[in-house]
Structures are given as C-alpha cells and as structure tokens.
C-alpha positions in Angstrom: 19.4 -9.5 13.2 21.5 -7.7 11.2 20.4 -4.3 9.4 19.4 -5.8 5.5 18.8 -3.0 2.8 16.1 -4.2 0.1 17.0 -2.7 -3.4 14.7 -3.5 -5.9 15.9 -2.8 -9.7 14.1 0.4 -9.6 15.0 1.9 -13.2 13.8 -1.3 -14.6 10.5 -1.6 -12.9 9.9 2.1 -13.9 10.7 1.2 -17.3 8.1 -1.5 -17.6 5.6 0.5 -15.3 6.3 3.4 -17.5 5.6 1.1 -20.5 2.4 -0.4 -19.2 1.1 2.7 -18.2 1.9 4.6 -21.6 -0.3 1.6 -23.5 -2.8 2.0 -20.8 -3.5 5.5 -21.4 -3.3 5.3 -25.5 -6.2 2.8 -25.1 -7.7 5.1 -22.9 -7.4 8.0 -25.5 -8.4 5.8 -27.9 -11.8 5.0 -26.2 -12.6 8.4 -25.2 -12.5 9.6 -28.8 -14.5 6.5 -30.3 -17.5 8.8 -29.9 -19.4 5.4 -27.8 -20.7 6.7 -24.5 -19.4 3.3 -22.9 -16.1 3.5 -24.1 -15.5 7.2 -23.5 -16.8 6.2 -19.8 -13.7 3.7 -19.6 -11.6 5.7 -21.7 -11.8 8.9 -18.9 -11.2 5.8 -16.0 -8.4 4.6 -17.7 -6.6 8.4 -18.0 -8.1 9.3 -14.6 -6.4 6.0 -13.0 -2.8 6.2 -15.1 -2.0 9.5 -15.7 -1.2 10.9 -12.2 0.7 7.5 -11.9 2.7 7.9 -15.4 3.9 11.2 -13.5 5.4 9.6 -10.5 7.2 6.9 -12.3 10.4 8.9 -12.4 10.5 9.9 -9.1 9.9 5.8 -8.2 13.1 5.4 -10.7 15.1 7.1 -8.6 14.5 5.2 -5.2 17.5 3.3 -4.5 16.2 1.4 -1.6 12.3 0.5 -0.9 13.1 -1.1 2.3 15.5 -1.3 5.2 15.0 -4.3 7.8 16.3 -4.2 11.0 15.8 -5.9 14.6 13.0 -3.7 15.9 11.1 -3.2 12.5 10.6 -2.9 8.8 11.2 0.7 7.7 9.8 1.6 3.9 11.2 3.9 2.6 9.2 5.8 -0.6 10.3 8.9 -2.7 8.3 10.9 0.1 9.4 9.8 3.3 9.9 6.5 5.5 6.9 4.8 7.2 8.3 2.6 10.6 6.3 -0.7 11.2 7.7 -2.3 14.0 7.7 -6.4 14.0 5.5 -6.7 17.0 2.8 -5.0 15.5 2.5 -7.8 12.4 -0.1 -10.7 13.2 1.3 -12.6 10.1 2.7 -12.1 6.5 1.2 -14.0 3.5 1.2 -14.2 -0.3 -1.5 -12.4 -2.0 -2.9 -12.7 -5.6 -3.0 -9.8 -6.7 -4.1 -9.0 -10.6 -2.2 -12.4 -11.6 0.9 -11.4 -9.6 1.7 -12.6 -6.5 2.2 -9.8 -3.5 3.4 -10.0 0.0 0.6 -9.1 2.6 1.3 -7.8 6.3 -1.8 -8.2 8.6 -1.2 -6.0 11.6 -2.6 -6.4 15.2 -2.3 -2.5 15.2 -2.3 0.5 13.5 -1.2 2.6 16.4 2.9 3.1 15.6 2.7 2.5 12.1 -0.1 5.1 11.1 1.9 7.5 13.5 4.7 7.5 11.3 2.8 8.3 8.2 2.4 11.7 7.7 -0.4 13.7 5.9 1.9 14.5 3.0 3.2 11.0 2.6 -0.7 9.3 2.7 -1.4 11.5 0.0 1.1 10.3 -2.4 0.4 6.8 -1.4 -3.2 7.3 -2.3 -2.2 8.4 -5.7 -0.3 4.9 -5.8 -3.9 2.8 -5.2 -5.6 2.9 -8.4 -9.0 2.3 -7.2 -9.1 5.0 -4.9 -9.8 7.4 -7.7 -12.1 5.0 -9.5 -14.4 3.7 -6.6 -13.8 6.9 -4.1 -13.8 4.3 -1.2 -17.2 4.5 0.6 -16.4 4.0 4.6 -19.6 1.9 4.1 -17.8 -0.7 1.9 -15.7 -1.6 5.1 -18.2 -3.8 7.2 -16.5 -4.6 10.9 -18.0 -4.3 14.1 -17.0 -0.7 15.5 -15.2 -2.5 18.6 -12.7 -4.2 16.3 -11.7 -0.7 14.3 -10.9 0.6 17.8 -8.9 -2.5 19.0 -6.6 -2.4 15.7 -6.4 1.8 16.0 -7.0 2.9 19.1 -7.4 6.6 18.0 -10.4 5.8 16.2 -12.6 5.4 20.0 -14.5 8.2 20.8 -16.6 9.0 17.8 -20.0 7.9 17.3 -19.4 7.1 13.4 -16.2 5.4 11.8 -16.8 8.2 9.3 -16.6 11.0 11.3 -13.2 9.6 12.8 -11.7 8.9 9.9 -12.4 12.0 8.4 -10.9 13.8 11.2 -7.7 12.7 10.1 -7.7 13.8 6.5 -5.4 12.0 4.4 -4.0 10.0 6.7 -7.8 9.0 7.8 -8.5 8.1 3.9 -5.8 5.6 3.7 -6.7 4.4 7.2 -9.6 3.7 5.0 -7.9 1.9 2.4 -6.0 -0.5 4.5 -9.0 -1.1 6.2 -10.2 -2.1 3.1 -7.3 -4.2 2.5 -7.6 -6.3 5.3 -11.7 -7.0 4.6 -10.7 -8.1 0.9 -7.4 -9.5 1.2 -7.1 -10.5 4.8 -4.0 -8.4 5.3 -4.0 -4.7 5.6 -0.6 -3.8 3.5 0.6 -5.3 0.3 4.0 -5.0 -1.4 4.1 -5.5 -5.2 7.0 -6.7 -7.1 8.3 -3.2 -7.5 9.1 -3.1 -4.1 11.2 -6.6 -3.9 14.5 -7.3 -4.7 13.5 -11.2 -4.9 10.4 -13.4 -5.5 7.3 -13.0 -3.3 8.1 -16.1 -1.8 11.5 -16.0 -1.4 10.5 -12.2 0.3 7.8 -13.8 2.9 10.2 -16.1 4.2 12.8 -13.4 4.9 10.3 -11.1 6.4 8.6 -13.9 8.7 12.8 -14.9 9.8 13.3 -11.1 10.9 9.5 -11.0 12.3 10.1 -14.4 14.5 13.2 -13.6 15.6 12.3 -10.3 16.8 10.1 -12.1 19.3 13.0 -14.1 20.3 14.7 -13.7 23.4 18.1 -12.7 22.3 17.3 -12.8 18.7 17.5 -16.9 18.8 
C-alpha cells in the first residue's frame, strides 16, 4: 500500500469548533452569574471543560496532516507529536455514534507498541482534548474487566497487585491508558477519531482504514 496523508480541513474545522466553544462558554458564564446553585454548578463545569480546549484551537488549525497511512502502521500526527499504531495491533475498526455524529473507532489487540509511542507530554495534551476526563475525573474503579485481560492488552500492567497502582506508576501515560480502557468498555473501541481528524465521511474513512489493515496482513500486500 502506498503512503497516504490524511489532510482534514483544519482551518474550517477549527473555526467551527471555536464558534461552538465560544457559544458554550457564553452560556456557561450566563449560568454562572445566574445565582442559582444548580445553574452555577453547570456553568462552572462548562467553563472548566470548554475553556482549556478553546486555547488549543489555534494549534489544531495549524495541523495540515492528521494521519499518515503507511504499509505498516497508522501514524497519528498531533500538534504535540506523533503516535504509531501498527496495523498488526488492530483487532478491528468500526463506526461509533458519539454525540449524534459518527466517529471511527479502533479496537486494539495490544496496547504495547501504541502506548510506547505516546510521550508523557503528548498524553497530557491528549487528555485535555477529552472533556469528560475533567468532569468525571475517571476513577479506575469505573473500568470493569478481569485483571488478566488488562495484562493481556498491555503487558506493562503485569506485576502489580491492583490496576490503580500500576496505572498511577505511568503518570500521564497511565491516565491516558485509563481513558482508552474506558472507551473500550463503553464504546467497544479503544481509540476514537472524530470529524476533525478525517478528510472524508466516517463511512468512507472506515473503508479506507480496513483496506490498509487487511492488506498489511496479506502476503505481498495482496
């Protein structure tokens, strides 16, 4: 398979996201000054979630390439670095209905090589783009899987008595691992890519990714 760059319409997407965030922040401020405890709490949550993401919009708009598909891997390119996801580590791709829009999900057979490519700095930035992390403060107890399944997915988790201890030892990368484990439990997929990452419809992007994955596992790419 030839190398293919995925080039979303970053400027348009950034402007659209920025407008949505500004609208949401305005509503949050209005709720915060309303005076009622319930509204003030909701307003504070909206500001805490949307505020940090708004500051990231300019960097997102400068990103010309979101992914590079090669014969061996999917390379995700963010404003803070690149992660590597070998096709051989993908169990399947699929569509996910997320907030009334279609996203493309990847379910991994192993986290080992993917998480090894995620630096602590990049993990910290990725976490800021996931609003529910700040709102819910994801507890490890919310991820329910047999312990042997954790160690099978990510071999680095073996050797500790509890999942919480092990994830904590990895710092921000451990926090990010917790998020993708949560994704697996709630969506059936570990990684999710939204409209801002794609240069075509979710259904077309799914077909493209499956084509690369299947060809990577075929002799001589056939």
